[in-house]
C-alpha positions as CSV (number, residue, x, y, z in Angstrom):
1,X,-89.7,6.9,-28.0
2,X,-91.1,6.7,-31.7
3,X,-88.6,7.9,-34.3
4,X,-91.4,9.1,-36.6
5,X,-92.7,11.4,-33.5
6,X,-89.0,12.6,-33.1
7,X,-88.5,14.1,-36.6
8,X,-92.0,15.6,-37.1
9,X,-91.0,17.4,-33.5
10,X,-87.7,18.2,-35.0
11,X,-88.8,19.2,-38.2
12,X,-91.7,21.3,-36.9
13,X,-89.4,22.9,-34.3
14,X,-86.8,23.9,-37.3
15,X,-89.3,25.0,-39.4
16,X,-90.6,27.0,-36.7
17,X,-87.2,28.9,-36.6
18,X,-86.9,29.5,-40.4
19,X,-90.8,31.2,-40.3
20,X,-89.3,33.5,-37.5
21,X,-88.2,36.5,-39.0
22,X,-85.8,37.3,-35.7
23,X,-84.2,34.0,-35.7
24,X,-83.1,34.4,-39.3
25,X,-81.8,38.0,-38.6
26,X,-79.9,36.6,-35.8
27,X,-78.7,33.0,-37.8
28,X,-77.4,35.8,-41.0
29,X,-75.3,38.1,-38.1
30,X,-73.8,34.7,-37.3
31,X,-72.9,33.4,-40.6
32,X,-71.9,37.2,-41.6
33,X,-69.6,37.3,-38.3
34,X,-68.3,34.0,-38.8
35,X,-67.2,34.9,-42.6
36,X,-65.7,38.0,-40.9
37,X,-63.5,36.3,-38.6
38,X,-59.8,37.2,-39.8
39,X,-58.1,34.2,-41.3
40,X,-54.5,34.1,-39.9
41,X,-53.5,31.7,-42.3
42,X,-54.1,33.6,-45.7
43,X,-51.7,36.5,-44.5
44,X,-48.9,33.7,-43.0
45,X,-48.8,32.3,-46.5
46,X,-48.9,35.5,-48.3
47,X,-45.7,36.7,-46.2
48,X,-44.3,33.4,-47.0
49,X,-45.1,33.8,-50.6
50,X,-43.6,37.4,-50.7
51,X,-40.2,36.2,-49.0
52,X,-39.7,33.2,-51.5
53,X,-40.4,36.1,-54.6
54,X,-37.6,37.9,-52.8
55,X,-35.3,35.3,-52.6
56,X,-35.7,34.3,-55.9
57,X,-35.3,38.1,-57.4
58,X,-31.8,38.3,-55.2
59,X,-30.7,34.6,-56.7
60,X,-31.8,35.8,-60.3
61,X,-29.9,39.2,-59.7
62,X,-26.4,36.9,-58.4
63,X,-26.9,34.6,-61.6
64,X,-27.0,37.7,-63.7
65,X,-24.1,38.9,-62.5
66,X,-22.1,35.7,-63.3
67,X,-22.6,33.5,-60.1
68,X,-23.9,30.2,-61.3
69,X,-23.3,27.1,-59.7
70,X,-24.8,23.6,-58.9
71,X,-26.0,25.0,-55.5
72,X,-27.2,28.0,-57.1
73,X,-29.6,25.9,-59.5
74,X,-30.5,23.6,-56.8
75,X,-31.6,26.7,-54.4
76,X,-33.7,28.4,-57.7
77,X,-35.5,24.7,-58.3
78,X,-35.9,24.7,-54.5
79,X,-37.4,28.0,-54.0
80,X,-39.5,27.6,-57.4
81,X,-41.4,24.5,-56.1
82,X,-41.9,26.2,-52.7
83,X,-43.5,29.3,-54.7
84,X,-45.7,26.8,-56.5
85,X,-47.1,25.1,-53.3
86,X,-47.3,28.5,-52.0
87,X,-49.4,29.8,-54.6
88,X,-51.5,26.4,-54.6
89,X,-52.1,26.9,-50.4
90,X,-53.3,30.2,-51.2
91,X,-55.9,29.3,-54.4
92,X,-57.0,26.4,-51.8
93,X,-57.4,29.0,-49.3
94,X,-59.4,31.4,-51.1
95,X,-62.0,28.7,-52.5
96,X,-62.2,27.4,-48.8
97,X,-63.7,30.4,-47.5
98,X,-66.3,31.5,-50.3
99,X,-68.1,35.1,-49.4
100,X,-71.7,36.0,-49.4
101,X,-73.4,38.8,-48.9
102,X,-76.4,39.3,-46.0
103,X,-78.8,39.6,-48.5
104,X,-77.9,36.4,-50.3
105,X,-78.0,34.3,-46.7
106,X,-81.1,35.9,-46.0
107,X,-82.6,34.5,-49.6
108,X,-81.0,31.1,-49.1
109,X,-82.7,31.0,-45.6
110,X,-86.1,31.8,-46.6
111,X,-86.3,29.5,-49.5
112,X,-86.9,26.9,-46.6
113,X,-90.2,28.5,-45.6
114,X,-91.2,27.0,-48.9
115,X,-90.0,23.3,-47.8
116,X,-93.1,20.9,-48.0
117,X,-92.5,18.8,-44.8
118,X,-94.8,16.2,-46.1
119,X,-91.8,15.5,-48.6
120,X,-89.7,13.1,-47.3
121,X,-87.0,14.3,-49.4
122,X,-87.3,18.0,-48.2
123,X,-87.3,17.1,-44.7
124,X,-84.4,14.9,-45.1
125,X,-82.8,17.8,-46.6
126,X,-84.2,20.2,-44.1
127,X,-83.0,17.9,-41.1
128,X,-79.4,17.3,-43.0
129,X,-78.5,21.0,-43.7
130,X,-79.4,22.4,-40.1
131,X,-79.8,20.0,-37.4
132,X,-76.2,19.2,-35.7
133,X,-77.5,17.0,-32.7
134,X,-80.7,16.0,-30.6
135,X,-80.6,15.5,-27.1
136,X,-83.4,13.6,-24.8
137,X,-83.8,14.3,-21.4
138,X,-86.7,12.9,-19.3
139,X,-88.8,16.4,-19.3
140,X,-87.3,18.1,-22.5
141,X,-85.4,17.9,-25.9
142,X,-82.8,19.7,-27.0
143,X,-82.2,20.7,-30.7
144,X,-78.6,21.7,-31.9
145,X,-78.2,23.7,-35.5
146,X,-75.3,23.9,-37.2
147,X,-74.6,27.6,-38.7
148,X,-71.1,27.2,-40.3
149,X,-69.5,24.5,-42.7
150,X,-67.6,21.4,-41.4
151,X,-69.7,21.6,-38.0
152,X,-68.7,18.9,-35.8
153,X,-71.2,17.1,-33.7
154,X,-72.0,19.3,-30.7
155,X,-70.9,17.5,-27.3
156,X,-73.2,16.6,-24.6
157,X,-70.9,19.0,-22.7
158,X,-71.7,21.7,-24.7
159,X,-75.4,21.1,-24.2
160,X,-75.2,21.5,-20.3
161,X,-74.6,25.5,-20.4
162,X,-77.5,25.7,-22.7
163,X,-80.8,27.6,-21.5
164,X,-83.3,24.6,-21.7
165,X,-86.5,27.1,-20.8
166,X,-89.4,26.8,-23.0
167,X,-88.7,27.4,-26.3
168,X,-85.6,29.5,-25.5
169,X,-83.3,30.3,-28.0
170,X,-79.6,30.6,-27.6
171,X,-77.3,31.6,-30.9
172,X,-73.5,31.3,-30.0
173,X,-71.0,31.9,-32.1
174,X,-67.7,32.2,-30.3
175,X,-69.2,30.3,-27.3
176,X,-69.3,27.2,-29.3
177,X,-66.4,24.9,-30.3
178,X,-68.4,23.0,-32.6
179,X,-70.1,25.6,-34.9
180,X,-73.7,25.3,-33.6
181,X,-76.2,27.6,-32.0
182,X,-78.8,25.8,-29.4
183,X,-82.4,25.4,-29.2
184,X,-83.7,24.0,-26.2
185,X,-87.3,23.2,-26.5
186,X,-89.3,21.4,-23.0
187,X,-91.4,18.2,-24.3
188,X,-94.2,17.1,-22.3
189,X,-94.1,13.1,-22.2
190,X,-97.1,12.1,-21.5
């Protein structure tokens, strides 16, 4: 199978998806669902920070009451370091997960409709942004698309559950550990 033919087909199928309002709606909903998934790390870090702040307050009260030893000094320094580390981790968590509203996501996806797929640079961007993996079979091709940042490559085993009917579309957020949705398109080999 020629690489150019395969790339053309993948780009065309990706553009077909992007042109479909129902698909855009499903992608927007998936992205919103991923964004709304509860971040379990942040509450834990915030709880730890509250506990450290409480310990610091208690230690400061003890120092104000005249209890200041080498041990209290060392403990105070250790708690201040822990507080700084937790504050930095909380800031990192906030930066990791920027939040976008539905209108912004839809606008961002819609701009790909204007891509000129005859331009090599735009074809490359389309593939890099959307395509996760391609699986070739004797009678069809399965294209998997990304829907969240940090997506890992889809494993072949994950594709076995994909609906491989003619131009079928399955958007899966919770079922797919790799963070991809599956689009199967039958390709008739000549």
